[in-house]
Steps between C-alpha positions, in 0.01 A plus 500: 500500500518203265665292769225597745231401250676170442510425873133596538405284204696205636342543844153520343562187295624311804198613701272388218662155490464472880130584479455245221667231709290584805178484296597178325382148574841384622530767767140440605557127527817552703311735734220248546746219560692705757183582691371143484834365622488746790140396562599135485764573760238657727260212431770243565596659831132526593441131418807397699383702800148360479622143464732546796240672717193293408646156447430266211127438557388863548730612218338239272153638585610855422656384171178326394285806576741736322495277193121529479514878544742521208300264278166674553643852525665492158179377334262733691596791273304329217813523288493881507847518653652336193241678289644833609826408326309394192246781454644812662823524294302451178239760600775745595676445167174565312399803711194336657532670839136454605547124470814522713311683775212255477730202533677655800180563695306193391791263553562625853136453600472160335819371663390593851152360439640179357723446800214567742260265321755219485578545867134490609411204278803306620426562867133403456603177330743417778240581764259260333772233495547553873816312590778716353401826671468319832855365486846661512448649154187692608633834627775530234242436225259767630782753523615398154153587372559857616835514321356380167322821377806710585728251326281513185496881497876515535537252215295736283711800603808305399354444154417869456852607598651240268285629213672838539849340518532605865660171593628591846170659606325188374690248705677672790185548715362144472827311494740714701297722733236237577759231573700732721190600695393139549840420646506806727141450616557133586811579704324783683191288570703219655710745703178650636385158617288367213527123445713393205209344314375498143206725591738769623710471183191547281395798715841654433447431129167686514662801666792504257280468192272785612793736555678403176191532279414842649849633428505352149158643411602846623827501305330372186227763510759773551711379209204459264411864567189706432547489122446124500242476778266790412270502202237279342507124541405242243434148625542219247403217732402260224834534324700497821329203659497301177878511511554521876276220625703238312808674640344468847446130440860481388613696808306262724652204321846661512470574871372148555780369284753680717360356823322178404781289640466668840120462489518128414762444769266670747250220442750213486765586760541660841529880552866448595569332164318782321727746682811315376380517141378861526840612624657360182248684282576829677869469414416397143330839461846655452511313167139566400550874550716516187203420279274724706738794461522456125122465469434811710736700279399371156141367496341845458768588243379208287154660496630847417721370219209315340273806533763705314537231233868454587526127426878506452543666839260249657694202367830651612362563849379140525842364396690725739268425792521125445880490483543728803257294707666170413849619592390676819282208613784251456740727687264573789393134513859382537567755772183400685593131506852580619364716783209266579658307793561825685163651409307191601703449814384835635144366512619222729710186474205290382453725195823366347276218376354753254822528293406232240154657470648842434748363245226337295281811510790720383572263210135533399522880500817500290347253254190715461711809424621332181171575328469877529204729582224295340258563785548878483447501124174309529373717786601837359447457125200268489471132576403523865251213462772272369730618779236418761431163337865402499541601864185313606616189316843520663336566838294183464808308391692638799228390742493155343876459514510620861228254600698219337853597602451637854369172651786320322794740543386746767597867476748446217213359293318833517809688383556259209137540394515880506836523323368285215174690450676837532722413202211356299289809564771738381550298181126492429472878551782563253338274239165672556653847457650396167177339383294816568746785443775346291761603755768237561687506829870411467446139612281434196624756247734262317235226488236733356751644252582148370130423459450825309777408257359152434 
């Protein structure tokens, strides 16, 4: 009997440790990274197929339109996607369930409305301008306007799932399912006789986004359950928007920061050149996903730890996240550069010219990872206005450097500009997080400790 109890106790302890690991930030980050890598594989294959089928010029048009969908779609949520990770865990921890229900319903409506308004305003502005809609960009832009509200709503759903630590549900539909559907739809469309043009590619994106967002919304509602969804709702719009609108400005700046080089190149160089550069940025995403995975797993945990008053746990989480991200980014970055000739060659022989561009962009990502999760700390714990200000300043600097370096150095000038401002932005975020919250990321911990002793 005693032996049986011992075995049962050991099994129970092992099961408890397994559950703790699965609910921890490390397991969540690994899950996110695995899904994003799989999604990057789908996206990479899709981009290769589109570049091969459409050719450089049409592929460049599609890339430019997709960049604008991403920039505007992330900001159309009014910051409520990131706000979900900030407010919902704290409200749950404090038992404010009416506020949770209010945020769920209000955020969903606001995100869809924001995407629709941005789409209509943008199309009206382009119609008044006249020339762009009449040219080769016209049909892809109009179709992109239909994608935008769905993209914004899915971005909000991602934030809600992240706030509950449902990392795979948060990112698998937009980054794995959507990418897979885009690829399948494009292949099917061309096989059925559709021309391999940018307008067809954006149509496939519209179809894929609609299917993916419907599936994600259904799964999220089912998992939230009646206990979360039914009951009174309390809307705290003033509090939410006071925090979330600066986050939205930061999201817009961050999205712009991620694509400003492509946008500037769209004005300065041919669509074929834009396609060469965009291909390099798609492969670089393998490296960027490390930080994204860590952020998706830990950002909402920063909020929950602060709400509980667990400052020691918060500081430990920041240190662990920063060290893990640095090591993983360096490892993935090295592997990406080694594999780059093969990966670029699949786009076409001319895309081998993108190797120096990709190398510089990867170095920028690794350099930025030295400074830890400063952006997440400012967004989740307070300091969103400073976060937005830093990103806007770095966005302006990036535009300026691109305008100076691209006419001088060509495509490599854009990559040098973005690598430099990416590192500067990460350092400024880390300094800002310490100034507001007193939390030192590992890159600055020794420096701040020496100052404290002086």
